[in-house]
C-alpha positions as CSV (number, residue, x, y, z in Angstrom):
1,H,-9.8,-11.9,8.2
2,W,-7.1,-13.7,6.3
3,E,-7.3,-15.8,3.1
4,E,-4.5,-17.8,1.6
5,D,-5.0,-17.0,-2.1
6,F,-2.3,-14.8,-3.4
7,S,-2.8,-15.4,-7.2
8,V,-3.1,-12.4,-9.5
9,P,-6.8,-11.9,-10.1
10,K,-8.6,-11.8,-13.3
11,V,-10.3,-8.4,-13.1
12,T,-13.6,-8.6,-15.1
13,M,-16.9,-6.8,-15.5
14,G,-19.4,-8.3,-13.1
15,S,-21.5,-7.6,-10.1
16,E,-18.7,-5.7,-8.4
17,S,-18.9,-3.0,-11.1
18,S,-22.3,-1.8,-9.9
19,A,-20.7,0.3,-7.2
20,L,-18.7,2.1,-9.8
21,R,-21.2,2.7,-12.5
22,S,-22.7,5.7,-10.7
23,C,-19.4,6.7,-9.0
24,T,-18.5,10.3,-9.5
25,L,-14.8,11.1,-9.7
26,E,-13.8,14.3,-8.0
27,E,-10.3,15.7,-7.3
28,R,-7.4,13.8,-8.8
29,L,-4.9,13.4,-6.0
30,L,-2.0,11.8,-7.8
31,S,-0.9,10.6,-11.2
32,L,2.1,8.3,-11.8
33,P,4.1,7.6,-15.0
34,S,3.0,3.9,-14.7
35,G,-0.5,5.0,-15.8
36,L,-2.1,4.9,-12.3
37,S,-4.1,7.8,-11.0
38,M,-6.0,8.3,-7.7
39,Y,-9.2,10.3,-7.3
40,S,-11.6,11.3,-4.6
41,A,-15.0,10.1,-5.5
42,L,-18.6,9.8,-4.4
43,L,-20.5,6.5,-4.7
44,Q,-24.1,6.2,-5.9
45,D,-25.4,6.3,-2.3
46,G,-23.5,9.5,-1.6
47,K,-20.8,7.8,0.5
48,P,-17.2,9.1,0.0
49,A,-14.6,6.8,-1.6
50,S,-11.3,6.8,-3.4
51,V,-10.8,5.3,-6.8
52,F,-7.5,4.1,-8.2
53,V,-7.6,4.1,-12.0
54,Y,-5.1,2.2,-14.1
55,K,-5.2,3.2,-17.8
56,Q,-4.1,0.3,-19.9
57,G,-1.6,1.6,-22.5
58,N,0.4,-0.3,-25.1
59,E,1.0,-3.9,-24.0
60,D,4.8,-3.5,-23.9
61,K,6.9,-5.0,-21.1
62,V,6.7,-2.0,-18.9
63,N,2.9,-1.7,-19.1
64,K,2.4,-5.4,-18.6
65,A,4.5,-5.2,-15.4
66,A,2.6,-2.2,-14.1
67,K,-0.7,-3.9,-14.8
68,A,0.4,-7.1,-13.0
69,F,1.5,-5.0,-10.0
70,F,-1.9,-3.3,-9.9
71,C,-3.8,-6.5,-10.1
72,A,-1.7,-8.0,-7.3
73,E,-2.5,-5.0,-5.1
74,I,-6.2,-5.6,-5.8
75,Q,-6.0,-9.2,-4.9
76,H,-4.2,-8.5,-1.6
77,L,-6.6,-5.7,-0.6
78,K,-9.5,-8.0,-1.4
79,T,-8.3,-10.9,0.7
80,L,-6.5,-9.1,3.6
81,R,-8.8,-7.4,6.1
82,H,-7.6,-5.3,9.0
83,P,-8.6,-1.9,10.4
84,S,-5.1,-0.5,9.6
85,L,-5.0,-1.8,6.0
86,L,-6.6,0.1,3.1
87,R,-10.2,-1.2,2.9
88,F,-11.2,-2.7,-0.5
89,L,-14.8,-1.9,-1.7
90,S,-14.9,-3.1,-5.4
91,C,-13.0,-3.4,-8.6
92,T,-13.9,-3.5,-12.3
93,V,-12.7,-3.1,-15.8
94,Q,-14.4,-0.3,-17.7
95,A,-13.6,1.3,-21.0
96,G,-10.1,-0.1,-21.1
97,E,-9.3,1.0,-17.5
98,I,-9.0,-1.0,-14.3
99,H,-10.8,0.7,-11.4
100,L,-10.1,-0.1,-7.7
101,V,-12.6,1.5,-5.3
102,T,-11.5,1.8,-1.6
103,E,-12.6,3.7,1.5
104,R,-12.0,7.5,1.2
105,V,-8.3,8.2,1.9
106,R,-5.7,10.8,1.0
107,P,-2.0,10.1,0.3
108,L,0.1,10.7,3.5
109,D,2.6,12.7,1.3
110,L,-0.1,15.4,0.8
111,L,-0.8,15.9,4.5
112,L,2.7,16.1,6.0
113,D,2.7,19.8,6.6
114,S,-0.6,19.7,8.5
115,L,0.1,16.8,10.9
116,S,0.5,17.4,14.6
117,P,3.0,15.3,16.7
118,E,0.1,13.4,18.2
119,E,-1.3,12.5,14.8
120,V,2.1,11.3,13.7
121,C,2.5,9.1,16.7
122,A,-1.0,7.6,16.4
123,G,-0.4,7.1,12.6
124,L,2.8,5.3,13.1
125,Y,1.1,3.0,15.6
126,D,-1.6,2.3,13.0
127,V,1.1,1.2,10.5
128,L,2.8,-0.9,13.1
129,Q,-0.5,-2.7,13.8
130,A,-0.9,-3.5,10.1
131,L,2.6,-4.9,10.0
132,V,2.0,-7.0,13.1
133,F,-1.1,-8.5,11.4
134,L,0.8,-9.3,8.2
135,H,3.8,-10.8,10.0
136,E,2.0,-12.8,12.8
137,R,-1.2,-13.8,11.2
138,G,-0.3,-13.9,7.6
139,K,3.4,-14.9,7.9
140,S,3.9,-12.4,5.1
141,S,6.1,-9.3,4.5
142,H,5.0,-6.0,2.9
143,N,8.4,-5.3,1.4
144,N,7.8,-1.7,0.7
145,V,7.0,0.2,3.9
146,C,7.4,3.8,3.0
147,M,5.6,7.1,2.9
148,S,4.0,6.5,-0.5
149,S,2.4,3.2,0.7
150,V,0.5,5.0,3.5
151,F,-2.8,6.8,3.2
152,V,-4.9,8.7,5.7
153,S,-8.6,8.1,6.2
154,E,-11.3,10.7,6.9
155,D,-11.1,10.0,10.6
156,G,-7.4,10.5,10.7
157,H,-6.2,6.9,10.8
158,W,-3.3,5.8,8.7
159,K,-3.9,2.9,6.4
160,L,-1.2,0.7,4.9
161,G,-1.6,0.2,1.1
162,G,0.9,-0.4,-1.7
163,M,0.1,-4.1,-1.4
164,E,1.5,-5.1,-4.8
165,T,4.7,-6.1,-3.1
166,V,3.3,-8.4,-0.4
167,C,4.3,-12.0,-0.3
168,K,4.7,-14.9,2.1
169,F,8.0,-15.0,4.1
170,S,9.0,-18.2,2.2
171,E,8.3,-16.5,-1.2
172,A,10.5,-13.5,-0.6
173,T,13.2,-15.0,-2.7
174,P,16.0,-13.0,-4.5
175,E,14.0,-13.6,-7.7
176,F,10.8,-12.2,-6.3
177,L,12.5,-9.2,-4.7
178,S,14.2,-8.5,-8.0
179,S,10.8,-8.6,-9.8
180,I,9.3,-5.9,-7.6
181,R,12.4,-3.7,-7.6
182,T,10.9,-1.0,-9.8
183,V,8.0,-0.3,-7.4
184,R,10.0,-0.4,-4.1
185,E,11.4,2.7,-2.4
186,Q,15.1,2.1,-3.0
187,S,16.3,3.9,0.1
188,A,14.3,1.5,2.2
189,V,15.8,-1.7,0.8
190,P,17.8,-3.3,3.6
191,P,21.6,-3.6,3.1
192,E,21.6,-7.4,3.2
193,E,19.6,-7.5,0.0
194,K,22.3,-5.5,-1.8
195,V,25.0,-8.0,-1.0
196,E,26.0,-10.5,-3.6
197,G,24.8,-14.0,-2.8
198,F,21.8,-12.8,-0.8
199,K,19.4,-15.7,0.0
200,T,15.9,-16.1,1.2
201,L,15.6,-15.3,4.9
202,P,14.4,-17.9,7.3
203,D,10.7,-17.4,8.3
204,N,11.7,-16.2,11.8
205,F,13.6,-13.3,10.2
206,G,11.1,-12.7,7.4
207,H,9.7,-9.6,9.1
208,S,13.2,-7.9,9.2
209,R,13.1,-6.0,5.9
210,D,9.8,-4.4,7.0
211,A,11.3,-3.6,10.4
212,F,14.2,-1.8,8.7
213,S,12.0,0.2,6.3
214,F,9.5,1.1,9.1
215,G,12.5,2.4,11.2
216,L,13.6,4.6,8.3
217,M,10.1,6.0,7.9
218,V,9.9,6.8,11.6
219,E,13.3,8.5,11.3
220,T,11.8,10.9,8.7
221,F,9.2,12.0,11.2
222,I,11.7,12.8,14.0
223,P,12.0,16.5,13.1
224,L,8.2,16.7,13.6
225,L,8.4,15.1,17.0
226,T,11.4,16.8,18.6
227,D,9.2,19.2,20.5
228,Y,6.7,16.5,21.6
229,G,7.0,16.2,25.4
230,E,8.4,12.8,26.5
231,F,9.7,12.0,23.0
232,N,12.0,15.0,23.2
233,N,13.3,13.8,26.6
234,V,14.1,10.4,25.1
235,L,16.1,12.0,22.3
């Protein structure tokens, strides 16, 4: 399912908060300087979930930007539905904090040492499917395909998150890309963006920055795949 609205949402108390009121936070999986933390959680009905919590600090320029990024991610997860995208459940504002509830996942970064070659190949295919959906159905680019944007569900599927950087191909202007610079993985920024005079790419090349960063992510997994049958023969 695809919806066209990409505006930053007004996150308010409402009916969506009911899922969170009896949500029990468990293990904290990550904590970022921006004020964002991720927890494993249990919903009222006992179903597992993940909760991303943004603690609103002083309303200085940095915190306002971090809040805007988080709200943009909520909006994109809410409107973009695909099996290989992180699944939105609910969101609310509570006690000065913004809570985003999703399906139960763990950051890919935390699982790298336990992945088999088969799981890596299947996971990369999941991410590729998510990108095909964004590019072909949504005419949009993710703009930050990297390890920290990928999560692993309980059944082992990889889910693409980090949706705060998503935009339509036509909206990926130098100004927009500059505005999301602080949340992008700098090593995955394609070389053409670093050239003076860079201009918005035509729509038929709008997918290229995601292709570049996806290729770099695949490259990081090659050491895990060098003993994997046919893949080793290709290398």
